[in-house]
C-alpha positions, 0 to 999 in steps of 0.5 A: 625273484619274489614275483617269480616265487609268487607265480610258482606258488600260485601255479602249485596251489591251483594245479590240482584244481585245473587238472580236473579240467585239462586232464582229458586234454592232449594233442602232442605225441613223441612221433609227431611235430605239432605247431599251434597258433594261439591269440591270448587276447592281451595276456594276461586277460584276467591276471594270475588266473589267466596264467594258471589256465594257460600254463596248465593248457600248455602242459596238457597240449604238449605241443612242440611249437606254439606261436602266441599273439597279443602278449601284453605282459612279456615279463610275466609271460616269460616267467610263466614259461620258465616255471614249466619244466621242459619249455622255453619262450621268446617274445618279439620286440614290436607291437606294444601290448600286442607282441608275438611270442614263441614257446617250444619244447626244449627236449625236442626242438633245436632252435637255430635262430629267432628273429623278426622280419620287415622291421624297417619303418616302411613296413609298419603299415602292413605289419603293425606287429613285425612277423616273428620267425623261428628257424629250428630242427626237429628230428634232424630236419629243418623247419621254419615257422613265421608268426603273424598278427595282421591288422584287424577290422574292415568292411570286407572290401579291398580298396586297392587305392588306399594303402591304409584300408584294413583289407588292403593292409592284410592283402599287402602283408600276405603278398610280402610274406609270400615274397619273403618265403619265395626269395629267402626260404624257397626250399624250406619247410615253412609254416605261416601261422597266426591271427591273420584277421580275415576269412579265407572263404572270401571271393575274389577280388576281396580275398586278401589271401588270393596270392596264396590260393593262386600259387596252389602248387607251392602253398596250402591253407591247411585249415581250409576244411575248418573254415568251410565247415561248421561254425562250431569249429571256428577259432573266433566264436565271439563274432562267429568267424575263422580268423586264425590260420596255418599255411604250409609250403609244398615241402610239407605237402607229403607230411600233411597228406599222410593219413596221420596228419591232424589239423584242428581247432582245439576247443579248450572251452569244452574242457571247462565246466563254465564252457565258452564263458569261462574260457572267454573270461579267463583265457582268450576270445580266440581258440588255438588252431593246431596242426600235427604232422608225422614223419613217416607215421601212418594210421594203421586203424582208428575208431571214433564211432562218429558214424554211430556204427560199432562194427564199421572199419573191420571191428567186431563185437563178440558176446561169450557170456551174458546178454549185455553187449557193446553198443554205440549210444544214441547220446553223445557221451563220448570224449569231447562230447562225441559218440563212443562205445559203451557196455554195462553188465547191469540189468536189474542187478549185476549180471555175469558177462564176457564181451570182446570188441576186436580190431581189424587185423594188421601186420606188425611186421609192416611197421616200426614204432607201433603205438596204441592209444584210446580214451576211456571212462567208467561208472560204478563198481566192477572188474577192470576193462582189459586190452589184449593182442593175439596172433591167431584170432580168427572169428572166436575170441575163446579159441585164440591165444591172448596176451594182455597189454600192460601200462595203460592209464585207466579211469580210476572209477572216481569221479564217474565218467571222467575221460582218461587218456590211455597214454601212448602204449608202445607195441613195437614188441609185436611181430608177425604177419597178422595180429588183432587187438581186443577190449575185453569186458567182464562183469560178475553176478555181484559187480558190473561196472559200465565202461566207455571207450573212444578215439581208438588209434593205432599208428606206426612208421611203415617199414621201408626196404631197399631193393638194389639191382645191377647188370652183369656185365654192366654193358650187357643190359639195363635194369629197372624197378629197383628202389625203396619199397614199403613192406609187402608192396610188390617190386617189379624188376625188369631186365632188358638186354643190350644189343648183342646180349641175351638175358640169363638169370636173376641172382641173389648172391650165388643163388638163381632166383629167377630165369625170367627177365621180369621178376616180381616179389613182395618186399619184406627185406632189403635185397641185392639182385643181379641181372646176368646177361651173356653175349650172343654168339654167331657163326661165320662160315667160309668156303672157297670157289672153285674148290682146291683154288686156295685156303681160308683162315678165321672162320668159326664162332664169335661173340657179338661185337667181336672183330672177325678177320678172314684170310684168303690165300691162293694156291699156286697158279691161282689168284684171289678175286673177291669175298662174296655173300649171297652172290654180292661182293663184300670185299676185294681184299684177301684179308677181310675184317668186320664186326660180327653181329649176325651169322654169315656165309662168305665165299673166297673166290679165286681165279686160275692164272692164264696166259694167252699164246700167240700163234708164234708161241706163248710168252710166259712170265711170273707175276707176284705177289698177286694180289699186290699192294705196294710192289709188283715183281715180274720175272721171265723164265727164259731169255726173251731179251727185251720185254715190253710191258703195259698195265691196263685198268678195268676200262682198258686205259694204259696206266703204266708201261715199261721195257725190261730184261729178265725181271723188274720190280714195280713201285705200285703205291700209287695204284688204286685198288682194283683189277688190272690186266698186264699185257706183255709182248716180245716180237710176235709173242704176247701174253695177258695176266690178270692182277689185283691191287688190294 
């Protein structure tokens, strides 16, 4: 406890001193997940002084997760973190004086577990410090960070036959980490970070990370542009090289490729008056490498002046009063020794000026959680710089209505030229289709301060809306184009009728919004739309031939897919023959049923019953029903005595014969459908009758 009290006392005594170095340092935001890897070179490399520097840097960075390497004094490290409000730490158990550790913000990080992998003795060669894993939730999403410190040194050549070769040990470690993620974390959002002690720019076959590069669909070195860029941004300046890396899995690709993601080497040495020498003596020989990912947060606009242009990106400067104007100095006076915008109303004395620097227009209605930030500094005495927003700016600040933005952290004037972070200014109260933000500079004839601004940033979460669409009736057709859309994007809905249906309209509630099957609109809200379809209708026409030979029922209008049943009934002394369409027989049944899918014109054909008389007189009988199915009745209207009957099929074969007196009833179940001839004889009399079996 005495040691902890002493530590806290030391921190309090030097906090004001260090604040001047890290006051203009920031990285974390409320709307992003930040992960940093940082080798602390045998912490504490310079005793309590290192504790003081590192603790203040952690506070200024405000990162959610920091993966540390080379923790020599684990007890002191944990005491340091415990003295910081809102942070917690856990140190690994392997590595001797080179332990791994995690520090995390307890307010936003929900830790599920922290554990070590590849702890068996057989893995001591590839992993002299066993990988330390943190599984956590951030904003209700699960993430995993694997912290590593690979074996150092070597000659740049992988000796595949020597397991103790330094490059071979790093090669094996890389492959084992990939195998672990592929096997145990196949669908997780995974960061693989740490001092991996090798350059990712080595060419095959001597790139120890080749398995990561080969599986580019699932893994990505987020710091590749740093490694291939200027050496001034590398993480290990002592022997200029970039050795500290952040790898992500494909589940994080979308967040990484968003416009708001950041990957950077944090050059803390730029914030120290003694530069790299002071940093190296008191903190580490490695710089931290950091990644910032936002869930749905996009950059609305940004301006860092690195192109040395004041008006690029849609920005405009307006001078209302005076001759002094905004410009970008040729010297790098800006935040972190970069370019910036500058204005000074002093010229051979203070001059009266009013100058505006206006942002490009943006749509507040398109975003949630709009945040505005910038860096500022000033010199000399004069009016405060101001920031406003307007909904009706066109091209003249004097004619627009402006509202001042409050809550900004401004440079207080002393000491001169100390960069100050504005803070993340919440502008979620803004609304409307268009708005502009503007910096307003004023000076008087008696006071004229000089102001510089840099790293202007406006971010927001793009609003998304759900467009729901359905078909009515559900089998009437299909709809497409529904789903989730960003604000003001065009939704293209399409309605395709099913066979037998026609598109009628798109409706929203009870309101018809379109009668076109293709309906497009700009999305500004959730909408529920219905594509209405109606069955196609067809007319079934039916007639008799010859006229007056029978009656028909069932003709008329039908919906597509309905069953039509036409019934043909012969008049006395007529028999049904067939249904025909365009002269082609479509049915021999008097009752004809079919699925309606088109207009049709059908004819019921009848034939008059006839008898053929012999010279000795005709022989007439009644035969019914005709057409017949399972029975057939024959009756004579006179007493002919015994009548001989034969039934012949369509090719003249006798299929049935019988003698009867007066009448007879035949069981005709076994008769095939078709046309038959009944031949009757009685002495010299005979007759022929045509009958139809349905």
